[in-house]
N, C-alpha and C positions, 0 to 999 in steps of 0.2 A: 339431527333428533327428538326434539324435547319431551320428555314425557314427565306433565303435571299433575300429579298425586300417584300417590299407590297404592287408596280405596278404591275397591270396586265392588260392586254386590253379587255376591253371592249367592242364585235364584234358592239352590240346596237348603245354604244354613240359610235361610229368609235373614243375615247381616252383613254390615264389612265385611271385604275377604283384603289380605295385602294380596295384589299385584301379585302371580306368579312368579316367578325368579326365568322358569318360561319364556313367557309371554317378553316380560322386559325386554330378553338378548334376540327372541328374535323382534321385535322393535329396534335395539338400537340395530342389529345388521341386515336397516331400512340405511342403516341413517347413508350419505353417500348417494353420486348418481356411475353405478359399475359402469355404465359407458362411459360418461367422463372422468370419473372420481376414480382415483385409487385407498382410500378411507375417508374416514368420514368421524362429523361429530355427536356423540351423544350424551344425554343432556339428563340427572336423573331427578327431579326436588320431587323428597321423599320428607315425613317426621323426624327428626334425629329421634329415637325410640327406633326408628326402623332400620333409621342409614348403615350403624353396620350386620345387623344381617346379607344386605343388599349387599355392602360393597365384599366381604365375607363372601361370599357367594361370584359376584359377578370376578373372584382376585383370582379364588381359588385355585386348578386349572380341574376339576372334577367332571367325565363325562353327564352325558342331560340323558339319562334314564326315559327310555319310550314309559307313555302310558295307558295307550294307547286300547290292548288287552283285557280293561272298566269301557273303553264301550263301542268291539269289536264287533257284539253286532248288534249295534246300531249299523256303524261301515257296512254289516254282508248287505243287513236289508238297504239301504243305499245305493250299495251296488247288484245287489240282486233286481230290483223297483229297475232299474239305469241300464239294464241287459249285459252289464258290462260279467254280469256271470250266472249261468245259471245249471252250476250243478260242486256236486264235493271239490272236486278235477281241479274247474277252474278256480275255487274262491280257494284252492293252499294255493295255487300259482298267485292268483295276486294277490298276499299273502304276506311275499316273497316279494315284491316289490314295497315292502314298510321302509322302515325306522326300525318298528316293533324288527323284523326279521332281524334287518342289521346287526342292534344290541344283544338278543338274545345273542345270535354268533359273541359278540364279544364279550362277551360280558353274561354265559349262562346261567351263572347260581342264580341273580337279585329276578331269573324268568323259574325258578326251579328244572331249571334240567341241570343235569352231573353232569362232568363232567365225561361220564363213561359216556353215557347215552348221549353226547361232545359225540364223543369216540370214532361209537357203532354209529352215529350215523347224523355223518358230517354237514347233511345240508338242514338239516334238521326239518324233514320232509312226513317226519311221524310225529315231530311234537306240532306246523300246522298246523297236520288234518286234523291232532284231537280237537287244538283251539275252532279251525273249523269250524268240528261237530255239533259240538260242546251250543258254539252261538249260532248253527242250525238249531238246533232239539228245541232250543232255549225260545228264538222266534216261529219257534213253531208249540210252539206250547201258550203261547202269548199269543195264539192265529195273524200275527202278520208275514210268515212263509208257510208251504207243506212244502215240505221236505221228508221225502218217499226212497228212506234207509237201504233201502237192496237197492236202489236206481240209483244213488245219492244224490238227485237229479233235487233239483229249488225256485223252486213258482212262484213269483210276489204274489198279496192280497189282492183284499183290495182293503184291509186294514194297516199293513204294512209300505201301500201305494202310499194314504192320508200320513202316515208319518215322518214317512224318508219326504215325502216334500213341501207335508210343515215342521219339520220337523221335533217335532212329536215324543 
């Protein structure tokens, strides 16, 4: 695998930014052929200014934290539109299959969870449910889904379906 250049355009910032270390590691993880090889080769071609930053991040054994919570409403909307999730309970269970959930259990402080909270709720059920409810309320306010608070039911709207299908 060869990555030639690490500048990518960010529409959110309106300019070129460095390719994130998560993207680099994801791409490097594709090196080799898993069914045939036990290893693979990866090459990163970047500027001299960016090289120390990438080397430092690639060499250090630092766990990768999840940024999924920042886009949770978008992903929840997609799951509702896709029919995977139709209520808060199902959405909370769905969240437990994510990397975010795994990192919340392993490094709770980063995600605003105290060790006392983790001790009292080792499965983080309450935290997961709170994240899902917050995302559902936001989607409801933006008319992407209909969230019935009493029953916990979630239903997609036309706007939510359009946003999901076109990644808006």
